[in-house]
N, C-alpha and C positions, 0 to 999 in steps of 0.2 A: 359281720360289721361291716364288710363290703357295700349292701344296699345301703345301712344309716347312711355312710356317707355317704352314697350319694343321691339319698333323698334331701342330706341336713350337715350339712360340716358339722358348725355349731352342736348339733348336737349329739354328734361324735365323738366333741373332741367333750362337751360335757360327759357323758360317756361314760368315755376312759378315764375323768381326772377323775371321776365318783371313786369307782373300782380300782383307778390308784390308792385313794386315800382313805378309804374303806378300808385297801384288803394291809396297806401298810402299815395301816394304827391296831389293827388287826393283832398282823405281823410279830410291832414294838410291843405290844401292847403287853402281849403274850407269852411274846420270849427273848424283848431283848433290845438292843440293836443290834447288839453284839451275836448275835442269834446265824450259826449256821443256817435256819427257818429265812429269817430276813434276806440273809444275802443272797439264797436261792429263788426266794418267791423277784427279788428285781430282779434276777437275772431270766424269770420267766418273761415277766412286763420288757422286762429291758426288751429280748431276742424276740417278743410276739409285735411288739413294736416296730423295730428295725424289719421285720420279716414284712407287714405288714407295706411297709411306703416301698421298700427294694421293688418286691411286692409288683405297686403296679403301677409301677412307674415316674414316687414322688418324690426323690432327693434331691434333686429340685426346686424344685418348688417350696422345700422343706428348706433350703439352705441346708442339705448337706451335701452336698454334690463336689464342693472347694472351697476354698479356702477362699475371701469379701478379697474381691479383683482390684479394692483402691482403699489397700492400705494402707498412703498412706497420705492420703483425708482420714483416714480412720483413726493416726496420728499414731498408729501403730500399734494402735490396742490398747497401749502401757499406760490405760491411765485404770481395765479390765488388770491388768497385774498386781500393780499395789492395790487394789482394793479385792483381790482373790487371797494378799499377803497376812489381814489385816489378825487375820484368825494367829498367826504364830511371835507378835509384836512383840506377847508379856513371855515370852517363854516356849520352850519345851516340857510337856505329861501327858504322855497318852492315857487315859481317861480305859484304857482297860487290856486287860493282858493277854499276852495270844494263847491258842489262836483265839479267840475274839475282837482282839487290835485287826489280823488282817478280814475278819470278817464287819467290822462296822468299815475301813478305808474302802476297802471293793463298795462294801453295800454303799458308803458316801459319793463314791466316785459315777454311781448306780443310780443316785438320784440323780444330780444334776445333769446326764443324757434323758431320761426319762420328764424329768420336768422344765425340763426346756424344751422338747420333741413337745411335752401336751399344752403349756402356755406361751408357748413363742411361736411354735409349727403349728397345732392345730390350730387355736384358739387362737391368735391372736390371725393368723391366716386369714377364717374360716370372716373373721370380723370384717379382716382389711379388704373382702370380695364380693361382703356384701353392707360397707357405710364408709364410714367417716374412716382414715387411718386417727385422727385424735382418738376419738370413740375408741377404740380397736385399743392403740395403745395404752388407756385408761385400765378399761378393762381388762385387760390383760395382767398387766403390772398388779393391778389393787387385788386381782383376782387370785395372784398367786401367792398375794402376802397373806390372807385373809386365812388362803393353807393351810395357814403353820398353826388357824387354830386349833387346826389334830391334835395339836401338845397336851391338852388339855387334857386329853383324855388315858394318856400312854402317862400319866403323872407328873409334866412340867407343872409348874406353877405358875397360877392367875400373870403375877406381875412380868418374870421373866415372856410370859406367855405375847401377851402385850407388845413388853422391846422390840419382842424377833418379827411379829405382823408390821410390825414398825419399818424399819431395816429391811424387814422383802421386803415393803411397800416400793421405798427405797430404792434400792437394787434393783425391784423386779423394773421396772423405769429403766434404769443406766441397761438393762440386757437386752430390753422392749426396744427401746432405738438403734441399743450398738445392731440390731437382726433391721429392724427394717431400715437403716445410712446400709450395712456392710452385703446384705441380700447371704452373707453364710450363718450359720448358727453351732457354729464348728471353733467359733471361738468363745462365744456367749456356752457350747456345755461346758470346753474348756476352763473358763472361769469360774466358775460351778460348780462344778467339780471339782476343783484345788479351793475353794473357801470352806467347800464339805469336808473331804476331804483333814486339812488343816485341822480342823475342830475340834480332829481325833487323837492330832496328839499334839493339840495348845495346849497349856496351863490357862489355870484357870485362879488364880493365885497373885495374878497382881494386883496392882494398886489403883484404888477407885479412882484414883486423878488419872494412869495411864490407859483405862478402864477407854473412860471419858473422852479423854485427847484424841488416842484413837478410833472412835465409834464418831470423831468431832469431823475430826480428817478426812473417814470417810465419806460423811454425809456433804461436806464440799467439796470433795472432789469429783461425787455424784451427780448434782446439782451443776457444777460446773462443766466434766461433760457434756449429758445431759442439754445444757443449751449451747454448746459446743455444738455438736451434733444439727440440735434444730438448725443451724443460724446457717449453719458454713459447712455442709457434708449435703451436699445432690443425694437425693433416695436416688434405689436402682433401677430397671429398668423392669426386672420382676417385680421388684412390690408396688412401684408408677403405675401398671399398667391396670392393677385389682386396685385402686383405690378410685 
């Protein structure tokens, strides 16, 4: 993998995205997201990615070395924490029983780490280094959203999948711009993991009006935060020098 990385970071990122989506989609389809095998698969992928980054001295490049230094300018990432809690606005009602609940929660936490490193770390930074920041932001965000199409092959219906793809694209822009303007991937990983973990415990029985209201608020907040980041926050040196 190191030779592929040195040859083409974009190809390296795409290869890992394919490995992740196909591998985890297969495990989820065969065993379910509340299975021990799904959790173990994510542990293996997470460990492999982290060790690659750590061994090759890439923690700073991919924003894993420290929290963002411009916290005040980033509004202390408060919009991220609000967005990360939207799944809980309809109440609590876990989807699984123990031990499946534990497996699912751990898996969801790891998904946040893996997907942020793949889409915001590897893919975004590779494109940022070889093209314009605007293109890198769009491709990273849209690709992240389209990746959720794989849920069709694990039993999810078409309407829910389309909705999830659209919502993931929107949130993808928030995460990508947060990483681009903050220089640290850690807030994105934490927020992403919280969104996914809370989905395991969230109730699906909320009224349609409540659901529409919550998602409308999240979409408006996401758009407003993206505009704020673009117009008001200076890009840190580690990202500015590569675009």
